Structure formats: C-alpha cells, structure tokens
N, C-alpha and C positions, 0 to 999 in steps of 0.2 A: 406515556411509551404501550406501543403495543408486545406482549410479549409470546412469540408462538408458543403455541402448545402441542405441538405432535412431536413425535421419537424420531429424532431421526436415526434412519437405519444404519446398520454399521456398513462402511463404506471397505473397499479394498485399496489398501495402500501397501504398493507393493516395494519390498523394504526396509520399511519403515524402521523392524525392528535391528539392523545390522548396524554396526558400529563404527562409523566413520573413524576414524582419528580427527581429531580436534581440529585442527584446522582446513582438512581436506573437504571440497564438498562430494556430496556423491545426487545423481538423478535419480529422481523417484519419480512415481504415478499416479495421482487421486482420480478416482473415478466416481465421479457424480452421481447422486441417484436418477438425475434424468441423462447418465450417459454419456455426458462429459468428460474426456481424460484430462484431467490438467496436469501440468508438468510443476515440479518442487523441485527447487535448491535445497539440502539437506547436509547439514554439516555438523561435526560438535557430539560430545558424547549426550548420549540415548537416554540416559537419569536424571542430566541436568533440568532445571528450569528450561522454557523455552520461551525463544523470542521469535514472531512469524511477520513478516515484510510482506507487503504490497503494493505493485508498484503502479505508476499511473496513466492514462490514458494513453494504449498501443507498446508501454514497454515494457519490456521482459524483467524477469525476475534478476538475473547477473547485475543489471545496473546499481545493486546493491552488492558488490563483487568486497568494498571495501570494509565494508559492514561484517558479511558476511565471516571475511576472513581474521575480524576482530574481535569478534563476539563468540565465534566459534571457538575460543581455546575455552571458553568457561561456561559458554552455554549452548542448548541444542539451537540452531538458528535452520530458522524453515523457511525460503522464501519462495511465492508460490505467481507462475505463470496466470493471470486471469486467464477467463476460456477468449480463444481466437487471438490470445495474444502469447509471446516466446515460443515455446514448443508444447504447447497446448492446443489442444482440439478446436480447431473452427467449428463451433457447432452451431446448428441452423439456427438455434435461440438462445433464449438465456443474459440478453445483451442488454437488461434494465436493471436499476438498484436493486428490484428483489430479489433478483435470482443470484446476481452480485454479492450481497449480503448473505443468503444463504448457501454460496459455494465459499464462503469464510465459515461459516458456520460450521458444514461440513470435514471441514479441514482440521477445524482444532477439536470437532467430536473423535474425529481418527487421531489425536495425538494421544489421548488419555485422559484421565481425572482432573490433571492439576492444571490451574489455570495459567494462561499464556500471556506475556504482555506482545500487541497488536500493534505494529506499528505499520499509518499510510500513509502514500506521498502521493499529493493531486489528488489524480481522481481517486487514488487508495481511501486519500481521508476519506470521500462521500461514500466508497464504499464500506469502508472501516464502518462509516456514523451508519449506515443502512441497515450492518449484519446489527450494533446495538439498538437500535430502535425496534429491529423484529424479535430479538434475542434478550434482552436486556443486556449488562456485565456482569452474571454471576461466573461464568465460564473465563474472565478477563482478572488477569491480575494488575494489567495498567495499560494506559492508551497514550501512542506516539503519532503526533498528528501533524504532518510534512507537507508547509506551504501550499495550502489551500484555504478559501471559506469556508467556514462553520457555521455561518448564518448568522450570524453576528452584525450590528451594524458597525461601518457603515457598507452597503455593499460595494464589491470588488470592482474598480473598472473591466470590462471585460478585456482576456486576453486575445491576440490575432490567432487563431489553429489555420492550419494549413486546410484547403479545400479533401474531403472526404470522398466528392464526388468529380467525375470529369476525368477526361484521358488522363492512364496514366504517366505520360512524363510530365501532365505539370504537377499530377499530385508528386511524383518525387522530387521535380524541383522545391513545391514547395514544403514537404515533409523534412528537405534539405536541411531548410532555412527551419524551419522551427525545430530541426535537431539541434544544430549550431547554435541555436539562441536559448538552451536551457543552461547553458556555462558560461561561467564569468572567462574561464580558462580555459583552453580548448584541452582535451584530454586527447587529442591526439586525431591524426587524418582515419588510421586504422578502425580506430573506435567508433568515429563520427559515422563511416560510412558501414560499418557491422550494423551500430543501432538505428541508423534509419534504416538500411532494408530489413533488419525485425519489425521496424514499425509500419511498413508499408506490408508486413505479413496479413495484417488485420485487416480483412475483406469492408470496400467502403461504407456500405450494409452497416454492418457491424460498427462503423469507427464513427457513423453518424449518429446510431441509436444510443451510444456510448456519448455524447454530448449534448444529448436531451432525457435527462431522466423524468421530466416533467412532475417535479412538486415540489410546493412553495420554501423559500429558503428559511422559513421556521421549523420546516422539517428538520436539516441538521441542526441547526438551534437545539431544539428539542432531546432531539439524541444525546448532544453534548453534555448538556444541563443534568441531564439524566444518571450522568457515569457517578457511582458511588466509590470508584477507585480513581489513581490518580491519573492525572491525564498531564502532557508534557508538550506543547504547543510550539511549532516551530515553525516562523515564518519569514520574510526580507518584508524590507520597510513599505512596502502597498499595502501590507495587512496588519501591519505593525498597530491600528486604533482598531485593528480587531481583537487582536491580540488584548491590549489593555480591556476591552470589555468584558473579554469572557474571565479573565480574571478578575474583573469586579463579580459577575455573575454566577460565575462556579469555581467556589471555594478552595476546591481538588485540583485546581489548574493550576502552573507554570508555564512562562512563556520567554521563548526565546528569542532572540531577533541579528539575523544574518547580513549585514548592511553590505559588504562587500563580495556578495554570491550570486549565483544564477541560479535558476529555479530550481536546479539538480544541486542545492546544497550541500548536501551529503556527500556530493562527488568533487566538488570543486574545493571544499574546506573537508575533507575528510577526517584527519586529525582532531579540527576543533569539534564537527557533529559525533563523533566519535566520546570523546570524552563527554561530551552534554549529557550523551544519553547515558553511557556508564554509569556516571553521578546520579541524575536521575534514578536509574535502578538501584544503587547501592544505597541510596537515602531514604525513595519511597515507597519501591515494588518490594523490592527482595532486601530489607536492608540486616 
C-alpha cells in the first residue's frame, strides 16, 4: 500500500458549518487543490458521524436521494459530484484514478478530524479504492462498495457501455439505453430523462478517460485487502463469486447479494439497501 506523505492544504468548503435540518439537503462546493470546483449535497446534523457517497461513471450525487433522505435523520450525509459530473466543474484534467482518489481525500480532510464511512457505487468503487491505495484507511470508519469489481477472481464479464465519442445524437441514444438498463424497475420517465441529460454533461474525452484507468486488477484487490476497517460489499449475481472470494481473503469484509435489482440497486430496492447499510453501521462501524 502506498501512503501519501504530503499534507493536504486547507480547502474552501462553502457553508459546510451551516446546520441544515436533518432531512433537508443543501448545495455546497469544495474547491480542490487544482482549482476544480466540486459540488456537494450535504444534509443532516453537522455534529453527527459522517457518511460520504461517491456515484458512478457520469452519474450525479442526487442519485443517492433515497439514502440522503434516510440517513440524514441521524448522520451527516455528504454526496459528491465527482469532477466533470453533476454540477461540478468540467475541469480540463484529473479524469484518472489518482486525481479522483485525491479529490475524495481532500473532501474527507475538509470534513474535520473524525473518521467517515465512505460508500462508492460502480466507478465510485474504484475511486474509493484509489483513495485507500493512496492514503490508507486512517480517516475511514468503514467502507461500503456497491456493485463493481474489487479485483478479486473471477474477472467480471465486461458491461456494454455507451459510446464516448461520435455524433451527439448517437451518444444520446446509447446513453439513454445505458441509463434505462441500470434499473430493474423504471423510476419514471422524468427521472430517466433528467439522469440521461446529466450523464451527457460529462465531455466525451473525460468519459473515455474514466473508462480506462490503466492499472492492473490487483491494484484494486490490494487496496481492499489492505483495509483494517469494516467493509461491506453489495453486489448483484454477476459479482457473487468475487464477493465469496473477498470474504475468504478479507476477514473484515461482509457481503450482500441483490438478486432481483439492477445496477443502481439502492434505487431499485432503497428500503432493503438502507436497512442493510444501517445494520452494518450499527454493528460494525459505530456500534
């Protein structure tokens, strides 16, 4: 494990000390050290233990709206729009695993000294593991990884992703198909259209870079096996074998299988996912 030894500078987090009502979300911004302005959704009591959510490829923070609403009743919840996604800056650079891991590190550093529970979904799994690989787990109380490979065997069958280049109309058609395919049950046409338009905001070149982090699968496996804090790995059947292997190799990991949900399983089955995560928090993270 490679641990970064430099000190992260103080960052500008606009309005973080405001005290929103527990279930009401506020839009805030974090300015990263390279100048990228990152949008955050923050909710819950400011003095509570903190949950940080990181979404997947081209996805916005608001896709976690059911989790923000539920967990903000008791915890401080921070959902980030990674650079180039949602309402964050479309920065000219930084669409690689090192910078994305650093963005998470700078966010966590800005939240105060207490360890946080970090939850990443899809590409957010890799971004979260890139953070662990670079910075270790000292600032984490636990880690939740949602429906992406963690480098265990067997390798997953590649997913069909929309074209990142080419005519915009073709990209729109493929992105619309991709977004619909993330759900087992449709969340509604307005929701799907809004999510598609948000996903298309990520520039083609950045979208392509995010799909090619260029490190071996062992990079992610080494990171998750280095964890000395509790890990919850939530997957669909396509990753069930990886989940079984992770439990064998990482004694602090536990897994859960969502057999009837789509890739956005926390949207398809929010009640079950929220209850699972709450149980994990109460038993393993902050008992």
